N, C-alpha and C positions, 0 to 999 in steps of 0.2 A: 501713619497718618493720624493726626489728632484733630478732633473737632469738639470744642468745649463751649458750652453756654452756661453762664452763671446768672442767677437772679437773687433778689433779696439781699443785696450787698449794702453795707452801711455807707451812706454818702452824706455830705454836708450841703445845706442850702442856705445861702445868706438871705436874710429878710430884714427889711426896713420896718422900724416901729416908731411910735410917737416919741420915744426918748433916745432913739439911735438906731442901732442895728443888732440883730441877733443871728446866731447860727442854729439852724434847725437840723437835728439828726434824724434821718429816716432810713428805712430798709428797702427802698425802692430802686437801688442801684442795680445795674446789669453790665455784663461784659461778655465779649465773644472772642475766641481765639481759634484759628484754623491754621494748620501747618502740615507740611509733608517734607520728607527728607529722603534722598537717594544717595547711595555711596558706592564707590568702586575701590577695590583693593587689588594691587598687583604685587606679587612676590616672585622674585627670581632667586632660586636656591636659598641660601641663608645669608647672602651678602647684599641684598637689595630689597627694599619694600617701599611702596607708595600707597597712601590712602587719600582719597579725594571724596568729599561730601558736599552736596548742595542742598540747601534748605529754602523752601518757599513758604512764607507764612503771612498772616494778616491778623492784627489785633486791634480791637476797638472796645470802647466802654465809657462809662461815666467818669469824667476826669476829677470830680470832687470826692474821690474815695476817702473814707475816714482815715485809713492807714497811711495815706499819702502825706497828711498834714501833722497828725499827732504822733508823738514819740519820734519824730524825724526832724521837725523844724521848730525852733524855739518860739518864734512869733510868725505863724503862718499867715499868708495873705490869701484869703479865699475869695475867688471871683465867682461869677455866675456859672453854674454847672452846665456841662454840655456833653452830649454823647457823640463822640467822634473817634478818630484813630488814637490809639494809646501811645504814650510816650516811649514805650518799648517796642513799637511796631517796626520791624525790620523785614521788609518783603523778600529781599534776596541776600543770601549768605553763602560764600564759597570758602571751604577750608581744605588745605592740602598739607599732608605731613609725609616726609620722606626720610629714608635712611639708606646709606650706601657704604659698603666696606670694600673699597677698591683693592686693598691689601690687608694682611693680617694686622698691620700696625696703624692703619689710618681709618678713621671713622668720620663720615660726613653726615650732618643732620640739617634738616630744613623744615620750617613751618611758614606757611603763607595763609593769611586770613584777609578776606575781602568781604565787605558787606555794605548795604545801603545805609546812608546816614539816618540817625534817629530824628524824629519830629521835635519841633519846638514851637512855642507860642511867641507872638510879637506883643510887647507891652509898651506903654507910653511912659512919660516921666513920673506919673502917679502910680505906676505899676498896675494900671488897668489894662485888660486884654484888648488888643486891637484886631478886629476881624475874627475869623474862625480860629479857635484854639488848635494848636498842633497842625496848622496848615502849611508850615514851612519845614524844611529838612536841612540838617547839617550836611556838609559835603560827604561824599563817599569815603569810607574808612578802609585803609589797607595797611597791613603790617607784614613784614618779612623778617624772619630770624634765621640765621645760619650758624651752625656750630661745627667746629673742626677739632678732632682729637688725634693726638700722636702718642702711641703707646711704646714704652721701652722698659728694659729691665736694669736694675741696679742690684747686683748680688742675688739674694733670694726673693727680693721684692720686685713687683712690677708696678710701674708708675705711669700716669697719663698726664699729658700736657694738653689742656683744652682751651679753646678760644671761642667766644660767642659774640656775634655781631648782629645788630638789628637795624632796620630802617623801615619807614622814616621816623618812627616814634622813639627809637633808641639811637642816640647820637654818639655812642662810644663802643669800644670793644674791650672786653675784659678777659684776661688769661688766668687760669687757675691751675695749680699744681696739685695733683691728687694722688696720695699714696694708696697703693693696693697690694695685696699679697696674692701669690699665685694660686691657681686651682679653684676650689669650690667657691662659687659666689654666694654670699650670705644675703646681701640686700643691694638694691640699686635705687637711688633716689635722685631725680633730676629736677631742678627748679629753673625754669626759664621765664623771665618776665621783663617788662620794660624798665623796671627800677633796679633790681639787683640780680643779674643773671649769675647763676652759680650751679654747681653740681657736686654731689658727693657719692662715692661708691666704696663699699667695703668688700674685700675678697680675701680668701685664704685657700 
């Protein structure tokens, strides 16, 4: 469980002057984060494993943090500061990862991620905020990735034919042909993402 309170953070305050508008930098910002996580792991012999974690959290703070605008946006639009839910506030998140070896030659992998949508602010045509900032939320996000591998031998070498599919964020399946050598494993690196799913393994 995490309970964090921060004070004296740098924030920006827009001020109107006789000749226009200025941005005043102060150290009166504050933020708060509270979160807890619980997980369950199930293992059956060496051919099946399932990990499930659930996280409950809440994040709030001053939205005009100095680091949000500078070194991140070329021409930042700074509105009136407000202490409310943070843009990274995700109250609920559920993640599951599984691995199954039905036989010595087949490997099944799965990743499921579900979380509450992140907050956003409503603006008008002049990019002025309408109502309370971060009062709306994007739809609930969910992602499912499934991987299948078939292992076989060609002479002294052992090779794997793998396919990775994802939904709904991934709209394609990709198959990779991975050369490996028998016996002692040296390294195992697996890269699974929504852009370029791939995996590499070296064995001898």
